[in-house]
C-alpha positions in Angstrom: 27.2 27.7 19.2 23.5 26.9 19.1 22.6 23.5 17.7 18.9 24.3 17.1 17.1 27.1 15.4 14.9 29.8 16.9 11.4 29.3 15.7 10.2 32.2 13.5 6.5 32.0 13.0 3.2 33.8 13.9 2.8 32.2 17.4 4.8 34.8 19.4 5.5 34.6 23.1 3.2 33.1 25.7 2.2 36.7 26.7 1.2 37.5 23.2 -0.9 34.4 22.8 -2.8 34.7 26.1 -6.2 36.3 25.5 -6.5 37.3 29.2 -3.0 38.8 29.3 -2.6 42.5 28.6 0.8 43.0 30.3 -0.7 44.2 33.6 -4.0 42.5 34.2 -5.6 39.1 33.9 -9.1 39.6 32.4 -12.2 37.5 32.6 -13.3 36.8 29.0 -17.0 36.9 29.9 -17.1 40.1 31.8 -14.1 41.9 30.3 -13.0 43.1 33.8 -9.9 42.4 35.7 -10.4 39.2 37.8 -10.7 39.5 40.7 -11.3 43.2 41.0 -9.9 43.4 44.6 -6.8 41.4 43.8 -7.2 39.3 47.0 -7.0 35.9 45.1 -4.0 36.9 43.1 -1.5 36.9 46.0 0.1 39.3 48.4 1.5 42.5 47.1 5.2 41.8 46.5 6.2 45.0 48.2 4.7 43.7 51.4 6.8 40.5 51.3 10.0 40.1 53.3 13.1 39.1 51.3 12.8 35.4 52.3 9.1 35.3 51.4 9.8 37.0 48.1 12.5 34.5 47.2 10.3 31.6 48.3 7.4 32.8 46.1 9.8 33.2 43.1 11.2 29.6 43.7 7.6 28.3 43.8 6.7 30.0 40.5 9.9 28.9 38.7 9.4 25.3 40.0 6.0 25.1 38.4 6.7 27.1 35.3 7.1 24.3 32.7 4.0 22.4 34.0 1.9 25.6 33.9 3.1 26.5 30.4 2.4 23.0 29.0 -0.7 21.9 30.8 -2.6 24.8 32.6 -5.7 26.6 31.4 -5.1 29.9 29.6 -6.3 31.8 32.6 -3.9 30.0 34.9 -1.0 30.6 32.6 -1.9 34.3 32.3 -2.0 34.5 36.1 1.3 32.8 36.4 2.9 35.2 33.9 1.5 38.2 35.8 2.6 37.0 39.2 6.1 36.1 37.9 6.4 39.6 36.5 5.3 41.2 39.7 7.7 39.3 41.9 10.7 39.6 39.6 10.1 43.4 39.2 10.0 43.7 43.0 13.2 41.7 43.3 15.0 43.8 40.8 13.8 47.0 42.5 15.2 45.8 45.8 18.5 44.6 44.2 19.4 47.0 41.4 23.1 46.3 41.8 22.7 42.6 42.0 25.9 40.6 41.5 26.3 39.3 38.0 28.2 36.0 37.6 30.9 36.6 35.0 30.6 33.1 33.7 27.0 33.9 32.7 28.1 36.7 30.3 28.6 36.2 26.6 30.9 38.2 24.4 29.1 40.9 22.4 
């Protein structure tokens, strides 16, 4: 049983509140273009990472998640959200039959 309540207001998820976030790209507010256009500063394509590197990158993002959410600039949070989605999507594509721990399941 949950002891708290889920907040129901107009604030939405971090993705919905991020002006630079459109689900796929981080945008520069001034130019309106994806930043950077060549993607070089946004990290290695997850498909090019080996399994160990992919896991290491996900660990790094999850380790910094709360600090980024609470204290980073909007553009940094948008980049963090985008990169997390890229890495986790790649992980799930590589491991579609991943083992699910029965103790993590709830009754429907």
